C-alpha positions as CSV (number, residue, x, y, z in Angstrom):
1,X,-29.0,11.7,-34.3
2,X,-29.2,14.0,-31.2
3,X,-30.2,11.1,-29.0
4,X,-27.0,9.3,-29.9
5,X,-25.0,12.4,-28.8
6,X,-26.9,12.4,-25.5
7,X,-26.2,8.8,-24.9
8,X,-22.5,9.3,-25.7
9,X,-22.3,12.2,-23.2
10,X,-24.0,10.1,-20.5
11,X,-21.6,7.2,-21.2
12,X,-18.5,9.5,-21.0
13,X,-19.8,11.1,-17.8
14,X,-20.5,7.7,-16.2
15,X,-17.1,6.4,-17.2
16,X,-15.5,9.5,-15.6
17,X,-17.4,9.2,-12.3
18,X,-17.2,5.4,-12.0
19,X,-13.6,4.8,-13.2
20,X,-11.4,7.9,-13.5
21,X,-12.3,9.8,-10.3
22,X,-11.9,6.7,-8.0
23,X,-8.6,5.8,-9.6
24,X,-7.2,9.3,-9.2
25,X,-8.3,9.3,-5.6
26,X,-6.6,6.0,-5.0
27,X,-3.4,7.2,-6.7
28,X,-3.3,10.3,-4.5
29,X,-3.8,8.2,-1.4
30,X,-0.9,6.0,-2.4
31,X,1.4,8.9,-3.1
32,X,0.5,10.3,0.4
33,X,1.3,6.9,2.0
34,X,4.6,6.7,0.3
35,X,5.5,10.2,1.2
36,X,4.6,9.6,4.9
37,X,6.7,6.5,5.4
38,X,9.4,6.5,8.1
39,X,11.9,4.1,9.6
40,X,10.2,1.6,12.0
41,X,6.9,1.4,10.1
42,X,5.7,-2.1,9.4
43,X,4.5,-2.4,5.8
44,X,3.3,-4.8,3.1
45,X,4.6,-4.6,-0.4
46,X,2.5,-5.1,-3.5
47,X,4.1,-8.5,-3.8
48,X,2.8,-9.4,-0.3
49,X,6.2,-9.2,1.5
50,X,5.8,-8.0,5.1
51,X,8.6,-6.2,6.8
52,X,9.8,-3.3,8.9
53,X,11.4,-0.2,7.3
54,X,15.0,0.1,8.4
55,X,15.9,3.1,6.2
56,X,14.6,5.1,3.3
57,X,16.2,6.7,0.3
58,X,14.5,8.8,-2.4
59,X,13.5,5.7,-4.4
60,X,14.4,2.7,-2.3
61,X,13.2,1.4,1.1
62,X,15.2,-1.1,3.1
63,X,12.9,-3.6,4.7
64,X,13.8,-6.1,7.4
65,X,11.8,-9.2,6.6
66,X,13.4,-11.4,9.3
67,X,15.9,-10.8,12.0
68,X,19.1,-9.8,10.2
69,X,17.6,-10.1,6.7
70,X,17.2,-6.7,4.9
71,X,15.9,-6.4,1.3
72,X,15.6,-3.4,-0.9
73,X,12.3,-2.5,-2.5
74,X,11.1,0.4,-4.5
75,X,9.2,2.9,-2.3
76,X,6.3,2.8,-4.8
77,X,6.0,-0.9,-4.3
78,X,4.8,-0.5,-0.7
79,X,1.1,-1.1,-0.8
80,X,0.1,-0.3,2.8
81,X,1.2,0.3,6.4
82,X,0.3,-2.2,9.0
83,X,-1.2,-0.4,12.0
84,X,-0.3,-2.0,15.4
85,X,-3.1,-3.5,17.3
86,X,-4.0,-1.5,20.5
87,X,-2.5,-3.1,23.6
88,X,-0.2,-5.3,21.6
89,X,3.6,-4.6,21.3
90,X,4.8,-4.0,17.7
91,X,5.5,-7.2,15.9
92,X,9.1,-8.1,15.2
93,X,10.2,-10.9,12.9
94,X,7.8,-13.7,12.4
95,X,4.1,-13.1,11.6
96,X,3.0,-16.6,12.7
97,X,0.2,-17.4,15.2
98,X,1.2,-18.6,18.6
99,X,-1.8,-21.0,18.6
100,X,-1.6,-24.8,18.4
101,X,-1.0,-26.3,15.0
102,X,-2.6,-29.6,15.7
């Protein structure tokens, strides 16, 4: 009977270290990202929409997704910030390649 208890304790500990701790760390990282957002940041939402933050409210971010097109998204729906590539000016508008299509 005691061997079952030992296995149960090992299983609970493994679950905590392999699932719960990484999830808590990821949630804390996301909260920090959302708190550090500012106007002018280029971001990607959880739905895959890429845009530049025009303004922020407590719960809402206004993203410019194309010249003159501003959408409202929940701040919590912002998945990540796009860091500018060194030596390249910040992207505005289209995210397409300038390469040949043919």
